[in-house]
DRENNULUM-147665 format. One record per residue (C-alpha): residue number from 1; residue in three letters; y, x, z. Coordinates in Angstrom, 1 decimal, padded with zeros to 4 digits. Example, Ala and Ser with C-alpha at 12.3 -4.5 7.8 and 13.67 -1.06 7.14 Angstrom:
BATOR resi resn     c2     c1     c3
BATOR    1  ala -004.5  012.3  007.8
BATOR    2  ser -001.1  013.7  007.1
! end
This chain:
BATOR resi resn     c2     c1     c3
BATOR    1  met -141.7 -116.6 -096.4
BATOR    2  ala -138.4 -118.6 -096.6
BATOR    3  thr -137.2 -121.3 -099.2
BATOR    4  ser -133.7 -122.1 -100.4
BATOR    5  asn -134.1 -124.4 -103.1
BATOR    6  ile -137.0 -126.6 -103.9
BATOR    7  ser -138.3 -124.2 -106.6
BATOR    8  asp -136.9 -121.0 -105.3
BATOR    9  thr -138.8 -118.7 -103.0
BATOR   10  phe -137.8 -115.4 -101.3
BATOR   11  arg -140.6 -113.2 -100.5
BATOR   12  lys -141.2 -109.2 -100.1
BATOR   13  ala -141.7 -107.8 -103.9
BATOR   14  glu -145.2 -107.1 -105.0
BATOR   15  lys -147.0 -104.2 -107.2
BATOR   16  thr -147.5 -107.2 -109.9
BATOR   17  asp -143.8 -107.8 -109.9
BATOR   18  ile -142.9 -104.4 -111.3
BATOR   19  glu -142.9 -104.9 -114.9
BATOR   20  arg -140.6 -108.2 -114.4
BATOR   21  ile -138.5 -106.6 -111.9
BATOR   22  trp -137.8 -103.5 -114.5
BATOR   23  gln -136.9 -106.0 -117.2
BATOR   24  ile -134.3 -107.4 -114.9
BATOR   25  ile -133.0 -104.5 -113.9
BATOR   26  gly -132.5 -103.4 -117.8
BATOR   27  gln -130.7 -106.6 -118.4
BATOR   28  ala -128.2 -105.8 -115.6
BATOR   29  lys -127.7 -102.4 -117.0
BATOR   30  ala -127.1 -103.8 -120.4
BATOR   31  gln -124.5 -106.0 -119.0
BATOR   32  met -122.8 -103.4 -116.9
BATOR   33  gln -122.6 -101.2 -120.2
BATOR   34  arg -121.2 -104.2 -122.1
BATOR   35  leu -118.6 -104.6 -119.3
BATOR   36  gly -117.8 -101.0 -119.1
BATOR   37  ser -119.1 -100.7 -115.6
BATOR   38  gln -120.4 -097.8 -114.3
BATOR   39  gln -122.3 -099.0 -111.5
BATOR   40  trp -125.6 -098.2 -113.0
BATOR   41  asp -126.6 -095.5 -115.7
BATOR   42  glu -129.7 -094.4 -117.7
BATOR   43  ser -131.2 -092.6 -114.8
BATOR   44  tyr -130.4 -095.0 -112.0
BATOR   45  pro -132.2 -097.1 -111.0
BATOR   46  ala -135.4 -095.8 -112.3
BATOR   47  ile -138.7 -097.4 -112.2
BATOR   48  glu -139.8 -094.9 -109.7
BATOR   49  his -137.1 -096.1 -107.4
BATOR   50  ile -138.6 -099.7 -107.8
BATOR   51  arg -142.1 -098.7 -107.0
BATOR   52  gln -140.8 -096.7 -104.0
BATOR   53  asp -138.8 -099.9 -102.5
BATOR   54  ile -142.3 -101.9 -102.9
BATOR   55  gln -144.4 -099.4 -101.0
BATOR   56  asp -141.6 -099.1 -098.4
BATOR   57  gly -141.6 -102.7 -098.0
BATOR   58  asn -137.7 -103.0 -098.9
BATOR   59  gly -138.0 -104.8 -102.2
BATOR   60  tyr -137.5 -108.7 -102.0
BATOR   61  val -137.2 -111.1 -104.7
BATOR   62  ile -136.3 -114.3 -105.5
BATOR   63  cys -138.9 -116.6 -107.6
BATOR   64  arg -138.3 -119.9 -109.6
BATOR   65  glu -141.3 -121.5 -110.5
BATOR   66  asp -143.4 -118.6 -109.9
BATOR   67  gln -141.1 -116.4 -112.2
BATOR   68  val -139.3 -113.5 -110.5
BATOR   69  val -135.3 -114.0 -111.0
BATOR   70  ala -133.6 -112.1 -108.6
BATOR   71  tyr -134.6 -108.6 -107.1
BATOR   72  gly -132.6 -106.4 -104.6
BATOR   73  val -133.7 -103.6 -101.7
BATOR   74  ile -133.1 -105.0 -097.8
BATOR   75  ser -133.2 -102.0 -096.1
BATOR   76  phe -132.6 -100.8 -092.3
BATOR   77  asp -133.4 -097.3 -093.0
BATOR   78  gly -129.4 -096.7 -093.0
BATOR   79  glu -127.5 -095.1 -095.9
BATOR   80  pro -126.9 -091.1 -095.4
BATOR   81  val -123.6 -091.2 -097.6
BATOR   82  tyr -122.0 -093.6 -095.0
BATOR   83  lys -121.9 -091.4 -092.2
BATOR   84  glu -119.1 -089.6 -094.1
BATOR   85  ile -117.1 -092.8 -095.0
BATOR   86  glu -113.4 -092.2 -095.8
BATOR   87  gly -112.3 -094.9 -093.4
BATOR   88  lys -113.8 -096.3 -090.4
BATOR   89  trp -116.6 -098.4 -089.9
BATOR   90  ser -116.5 -101.0 -086.7
BATOR   91  asn -119.1 -099.6 -084.7
BATOR   92  asn -122.3 -097.3 -084.9
BATOR   93  leu -124.7 -100.3 -084.3
BATOR   94  pro -128.0 -100.3 -086.5
BATOR   95  tyr -127.5 -102.4 -090.1
BATOR   96  val -128.5 -103.9 -092.8
BATOR   97  ile -127.9 -102.7 -096.2
BATOR   98  val -128.7 -104.3 -099.7
BATOR   99  his -129.2 -102.0 -102.8
BATOR  100  arg -129.9 -102.5 -106.3
BATOR  101  leu -129.4 -106.3 -106.6
BATOR  102  ala -130.1 -107.7 -110.0
BATOR  103  ile -130.0 -111.0 -111.4
BATOR  104  ala -131.9 -112.2 -114.3
BATOR  105  asp -129.8 -113.1 -117.5
BATOR  106  glu -130.9 -117.0 -117.4
BATOR  107  met -130.1 -117.1 -113.7
BATOR  108  lys -126.4 -115.6 -114.0
BATOR  109  arg -123.6 -117.6 -112.7
BATOR  110  gln -126.0 -120.0 -110.6
BATOR  111  gly -125.2 -118.7 -107.2
BATOR  112  met -128.4 -116.5 -107.0
BATOR  113  ala -126.8 -113.3 -105.7
BATOR  114  lys -125.3 -115.1 -103.2
BATOR  115  gln -128.3 -116.9 -102.2
BATOR  116  phe -130.2 -113.2 -102.4
BATOR  117  met -127.8 -111.8 -100.0
BATOR  118  leu -127.8 -114.8 -097.4
BATOR  119  gln -131.4 -114.4 -097.4
BATOR  120  ala -130.7 -110.6 -096.4
BATOR  121  glu -128.8 -111.8 -093.6
BATOR  122  glu -131.7 -114.1 -092.5
BATOR  123  val -134.1 -111.2 -092.7
BATOR  124  ser -131.7 -109.4 -090.5
BATOR  125  arg -131.2 -111.8 -087.8
BATOR  126  lys -135.2 -111.6 -087.4
BATOR  127  lys -134.7 -108.1 -086.8
BATOR  128  gly -131.8 -108.8 -084.4
BATOR  129  val -129.4 -106.7 -086.5
BATOR  130  tyr -126.0 -108.0 -086.9
BATOR  131  asn -124.2 -105.3 -088.7
BATOR  132  phe -124.1 -105.9 -092.6
BATOR  133  arg -123.1 -103.1 -094.9
BATOR  134  val -122.8 -103.0 -098.7
BATOR  135  asp -120.8 -101.0 -101.1
BATOR  136  thr -120.2 -100.9 -104.9
BATOR  137  lys -118.0 -099.3 -107.8
BATOR  138  tyr -114.5 -100.2 -108.0
BATOR  139  asp -115.1 -102.0 -111.6
BATOR  140  asn -118.1 -104.0 -110.3
BATOR  141  thr -115.8 -107.2 -110.5
BATOR  142  tyr -118.9 -109.6 -110.1
BATOR  143  met -120.1 -107.7 -107.0
BATOR  144  leu -116.4 -107.4 -105.5
BATOR  145  arg -116.1 -111.1 -105.8
BATOR  146  leu -119.3 -111.8 -104.3
BATOR  147  ile -118.5 -109.1 -101.4
BATOR  148  asp -115.3 -111.1 -100.8
BATOR  149  thr -116.7 -114.8 -100.9
BATOR  150  leu -119.0 -113.8 -098.2
BATOR  151  gly -116.7 -112.7 -095.7
BATOR  152  phe -117.0 -108.6 -095.9
BATOR  153  arg -114.1 -106.3 -094.8
BATOR  154  tyr -113.2 -103.4 -096.6
BATOR  155  cys -113.7 -100.1 -094.6
BATOR  156  gly -113.1 -097.2 -096.9
BATOR  157  glu -114.7 -095.0 -099.6
BATOR  158  val -118.2 -093.6 -099.8
BATOR  159  tyr -119.5 -090.9 -102.2
BATOR  160  tyr -122.9 -090.9 -104.1
BATOR  161  arg -124.4 -088.6 -106.5
BATOR  162  asn -121.8 -086.7 -109.0
BATOR  163  asn -119.1 -087.3 -106.4
BATOR  164  ser -119.1 -091.0 -107.3
BATOR  165  ala -116.5 -093.1 -105.3
BATOR  166  arg -117.5 -096.8 -104.2
BATOR  167  lys -115.7 -099.3 -101.9
BATOR  168  ala -117.5 -099.7 -098.8
BATOR  169  phe -117.6 -103.3 -096.8
BATOR  170  glu -119.0 -104.3 -093.6
BATOR  171  lys -119.6 -107.8 -091.9
BATOR  172  thr -121.0 -109.1 -088.6
BATOR  173  ile -123.8 -111.7 -089.1
BATOR  174  arg -123.4 -114.4 -086.9
BATOR  175  pro -126.9 -115.5 -085.0
BATOR  176  his -128.0 -119.0 -085.6
BATOR  177  ser -127.1 -121.4 -082.6
BATOR  178  his -129.9 -123.6 -080.9
BATOR  179  pro -129.9 -126.7 -079.2
BATOR  180  ile -130.5 -126.6 -075.6
BATOR  181  gly -130.8 -130.4 -074.9
BATOR  182  ile -127.4 -131.5 -074.2
BATOR  183  ser -125.3 -133.1 -077.0
BATOR  184  gly -122.7 -130.6 -078.3
BATOR  185  tyr -124.0 -127.5 -076.3
BATOR  186  thr -126.1 -124.9 -077.8
BATOR  187  ile -127.0 -121.0 -076.8
BATOR  188  arg -127.0 -117.9 -079.4
BATOR  189  glu -127.4 -114.3 -079.0
BATOR  190  ala -123.9 -112.4 -078.7
BATOR  191  thr -122.6 -109.9 -081.0
BATOR  192  leu -120.0 -107.0 -080.9
BATOR  193  met -117.6 -109.6 -082.1
BATOR  194  asp -118.0 -111.5 -079.2
BATOR  195  ala -116.4 -109.0 -076.9
BATOR  196  val -112.7 -110.2 -077.3
BATOR  197  pro -113.4 -114.0 -076.9
BATOR  198  ile -116.0 -113.3 -073.8
BATOR  199  phe -113.2 -111.0 -071.9
BATOR  200  glu -110.5 -113.6 -072.4
BATOR  201  val -112.5 -116.6 -070.7
BATOR  202  ile -114.0 -114.0 -067.9
BATOR  203  asp -110.0 -112.8 -067.6
BATOR  204  lys -108.7 -116.5 -067.4
BATOR  205  asp -111.1 -117.5 -064.8
BATOR  206  arg -111.3 -114.1 -063.0
BATOR  207  glu -110.4 -115.3 -059.4
BATOR  208  asp -113.3 -117.9 -059.4
BATOR  209  leu -116.1 -115.7 -061.1
BATOR  210  arg -115.4 -112.7 -059.3
BATOR  211  ile -116.5 -114.5 -056.1
BATOR  212  trp -120.2 -114.3 -056.9
BATOR  213  leu -120.1 -111.7 -059.7
BATOR  214  pro -119.3 -108.4 -058.9
BATOR  215  phe -119.2 -106.9 -062.3
BATOR  216  val -115.6 -108.9 -063.0
BATOR  217  asp -113.7 -106.6 -061.2
BATOR  218  ser -114.8 -103.5 -063.3
BATOR  219  leu -114.2 -105.5 -066.7
BATOR  220  lys -110.6 -104.5 -067.0
BATOR  221  ser -110.4 -104.9 -070.8
BATOR  222  ala -112.3 -106.2 -073.8
BATOR  223  val -113.2 -102.4 -074.7
BATOR  224  asp -115.5 -102.7 -071.5
BATOR  225  glu -117.0 -105.8 -072.6
BATOR  226  glu -117.5 -104.3 -076.1
BATOR  227  arg -119.1 -101.0 -074.5
BATOR  228  phe -121.3 -103.0 -072.7
BATOR  229  leu -122.3 -105.1 -075.4
BATOR  230  gln -122.7 -102.3 -077.4
BATOR  231  ser -125.4 -100.6 -075.2
BATOR  232  val -127.5 -104.0 -075.5
BATOR  233  leu -127.5 -104.2 -079.3
BATOR  234  ala -128.0 -100.5 -079.5
BATOR  235  val -131.4 -101.3 -078.1
BATOR  236  pro -134.1 -102.3 -081.0
BATOR  237  tyr -134.7 -106.2 -080.7
BATOR  238  glu -138.4 -105.8 -079.7
BATOR  239  gln -137.4 -103.9 -076.4
BATOR  240  arg -133.8 -105.2 -076.1
BATOR  241  asp -132.6 -107.7 -073.0
BATOR  242  pro -130.4 -110.2 -075.1
BATOR  243  val -127.2 -111.8 -073.9
BATOR  244  tyr -126.6 -115.2 -074.8
BATOR  245  ile -123.6 -117.1 -075.4
BATOR  246  leu -123.4 -120.8 -074.1
BATOR  247  glu -120.9 -122.9 -076.4
BATOR  248  gln -119.8 -126.1 -076.8
BATOR  249  gly -119.1 -126.1 -080.8
BATOR  250  glu -117.5 -122.6 -080.8
BATOR  251  thr -115.8 -122.6 -077.5
BATOR  252  ile -117.6 -120.4 -074.9
BATOR  253  cys -118.6 -122.1 -071.6
BATOR  254  gly -120.5 -119.1 -070.1
BATOR  255  leu -123.2 -116.6 -070.3
BATOR  256  ala -126.9 -116.3 -069.8
BATOR  257  gly -129.6 -113.6 -070.6
BATOR  258  phe -132.0 -111.3 -069.6
BATOR  259  his -132.1 -108.0 -067.6
BATOR  260  phe -134.5 -105.4 -065.5
BATOR  261  ser -137.2 -106.5 -068.0
BATOR  262  asp -140.2 -104.7 -067.5
BATOR  263  ala -142.3 -104.9 -070.7
BATOR  264  pro -145.6 -103.1 -069.4
BATOR  265  asn -146.1 -105.6 -066.6
BATOR  266  his -144.8 -108.3 -068.9
BATOR  267  arg -141.9 -109.5 -066.3
BATOR  268  thr -138.2 -110.0 -066.6
BATOR  269  glu -135.3 -111.2 -064.8
BATOR  270  ile -132.6 -113.9 -066.0
BATOR  271  gly -128.9 -114.2 -065.3
BATOR  272  tyr -126.1 -116.6 -065.8
BATOR  273  trp -122.4 -117.7 -065.1
BATOR  274  leu -120.3 -120.7 -066.3
BATOR  275  leu -116.9 -121.4 -066.4
BATOR  276  pro -115.7 -123.8 -063.8
BATOR  277  thr -114.6 -127.0 -066.6
BATOR  278  tyr -118.0 -126.7 -067.6
BATOR  279  arg -119.8 -126.9 -064.5
BATOR  280  gly -122.0 -129.8 -063.0
BATOR  281  lys -123.1 -131.0 -066.5
BATOR  282  gly -126.7 -129.4 -066.6
BATOR  283  ile -125.4 -126.6 -068.8
BATOR  284  ile -127.1 -123.8 -067.0
BATOR  285  thr -130.5 -125.7 -066.2
BATOR  286  his -131.1 -126.2 -070.1
BATOR  287  ala -130.3 -123.2 -070.9
BATOR  288  val -132.4 -121.3 -068.5
BATOR  289  arg -134.9 -123.9 -069.6
BATOR  290  tyr -134.7 -122.4 -073.2
BATOR  291  leu -134.4 -118.8 -072.3
BATOR  292  cys -137.8 -119.3 -070.0
BATOR  293  gln -139.7 -120.7 -073.1
BATOR  294  trp -138.4 -118.0 -075.6
BATOR  295  ala -139.5 -115.5 -073.2
BATOR  296  val -142.8 -116.7 -072.7
BATOR  297  cys -143.4 -117.5 -076.8
BATOR  298  lys -141.5 -114.4 -078.0
BATOR  299  arg -142.1 -111.4 -075.7
BATOR  300  asn -145.2 -112.8 -074.1
BATOR  301  ile -143.7 -112.5 -070.4
BATOR  302  asn -145.7 -113.7 -067.7
BATOR  303  arg -143.4 -113.7 -064.8
BATOR  304  ile -139.7 -114.6 -064.8
BATOR  305  gln -137.4 -114.0 -061.6
BATOR  306  ile -133.9 -115.1 -060.6
BATOR  307  arg -131.8 -113.6 -057.7
BATOR  308  cys -129.3 -115.6 -056.1
BATOR  309  ala -127.0 -115.4 -053.0
BATOR  310  val -128.2 -117.6 -050.3
BATOR  311  glu -125.1 -119.2 -050.1
BATOR  312  asn -124.2 -119.7 -053.8
BATOR  313  his -125.8 -123.2 -053.6
BATOR  314  pro -124.9 -124.3 -057.3
BATOR  315  ser -127.0 -121.1 -058.4
BATOR  316  asn -129.8 -121.8 -056.3
BATOR  317  ala -130.0 -125.3 -057.6
BATOR  318  ile -130.9 -124.0 -061.0
BATOR  319  pro -134.6 -122.2 -060.2
BATOR  320  lys -135.3 -125.3 -057.6
BATOR  321  arg -134.7 -127.8 -060.5
BATOR  322  leu -136.8 -126.0 -062.8
BATOR  323  gly -139.7 -125.4 -060.5
BATOR  324  phe -139.5 -121.8 -059.6
BATOR  325  thr -140.9 -120.6 -056.7
BATOR  326  leu -138.8 -119.5 -053.5
BATOR  327  glu -140.7 -116.1 -052.8
BATOR  328  gly -138.4 -114.9 -049.8
BATOR  329  thr -135.1 -113.4 -049.2
BATOR  330  glu -133.6 -110.3 -049.5
BATOR  331  arg -131.8 -108.8 -046.8
BATOR  332  asp -128.1 -107.7 -047.7
BATOR  333  gly -129.4 -107.8 -051.4
BATOR  334  glu -126.1 -107.8 -053.2
BATOR  335  leu -122.6 -106.4 -052.2
BATOR  336  leu -119.9 -109.0 -053.4
BATOR  337  val -116.2 -107.7 -054.3
BATOR  338  ser -115.3 -108.8 -051.0
BATOR  339  gly -117.1 -105.9 -049.5
BATOR  340  glu -119.7 -108.0 -047.9
BATOR  341  tyr -123.4 -107.6 -048.2
BATOR  342  val -125.2 -110.9 -048.6
BATOR  343  asp -128.8 -112.0 -048.5
BATOR  344  thr -130.6 -113.1 -052.0
BATOR  345  asn -133.1 -115.7 -052.6
BATOR  346  val -136.0 -114.5 -054.9
BATOR  347  tyr -137.4 -117.2 -057.1
BATOR  348  ser -140.2 -116.7 -060.0
BATOR  349  ile -141.9 -119.1 -062.3
BATOR  350  leu -145.0 -117.8 -064.1
BATOR  351  lys -146.3 -118.1 -067.8
BATOR  352  lys -148.8 -120.8 -067.1
BATOR  353  glu -145.8 -122.8 -065.3
BATOR  354  val -143.4 -122.8 -068.1
BATOR  355  glu -146.5 -123.6 -070.6
BATOR  356  ser -147.1 -126.7 -068.5
BATOR  357  trp -143.5 -127.8 -069.2
BATOR  358  asn -144.3 -128.6 -072.7
BATOR  359  arg -147.8 -130.3 -071.5
BATOR  360  lys -145.7 -132.6 -069.0
BATOR  361  ser -143.3 -133.5 -071.9
BATOR  362  asn -146.0 -134.7 -074.2
! end
């Protein structure tokens, strides 16, 4: 459960809320009628829609002092009419959508609708879904103003029942940034919107990065990076190997993340790279520590592996510093862009060893 103000509570709607929700829906319909808006009519939404929302677990409310004052649907089920947009969405990734948003008369013009939309973003972040889509009638001035305030981008028209045209909008939800233990530096999950800036920083230091990172030569444009991120983000969050951006403020310093995860055996591997300007500050060490703790706590990972080319001494220093065990060396474990096969060291750390970090710090 999330709270926004001292006396406001955001939660899933319950059956006992239906009477109050229906009252708020009625107030919203009456206001639309007064304003000449055709967003809703006598048959929509119906009380059966509200009951179904709650049964499906998609209905949410904001309460002030235990009184429901706002209602809306937050859904990840997709909207069929969005497939036929006259215009273009920016991508085909999963998205969150808000429907049937209504605010009690006594709470209007107090930012309650914006509060609900921001809470919808929080719900979406927890599911690892960073696309947000909405639609509204051309005459719904309140919603259009709210959509603009929240930074949505117009994408085209969609058509509902009775061939009713609506304006459709989209935005990217920015994942929360987390401190890594070095002042000014944070880590957050990458989104599709990061494709261009990631490509640009790689391209700028291409000659340095390509020495140990064979993928750099195949990254010829931002479209290549976008395809990669799309392939990552299309995977449901529970099975996804997330890619993380390391930042100083909003400036990209490098990337880190998981790959080759093996859920049945509770194991994964971490990879990383850092731009030359930011090396020697302990950034990757702190980031890998964060990712290890995340993997253990959030995914119940038991074994975490890091592979480093034997001669890449800075990269080898990371697992050594964090107490990983060197298990052995793979002969000709990686093919570099130079055409040379190099041996790779294999390091691992176990869940019980990661958990001991916290005990030692306490």
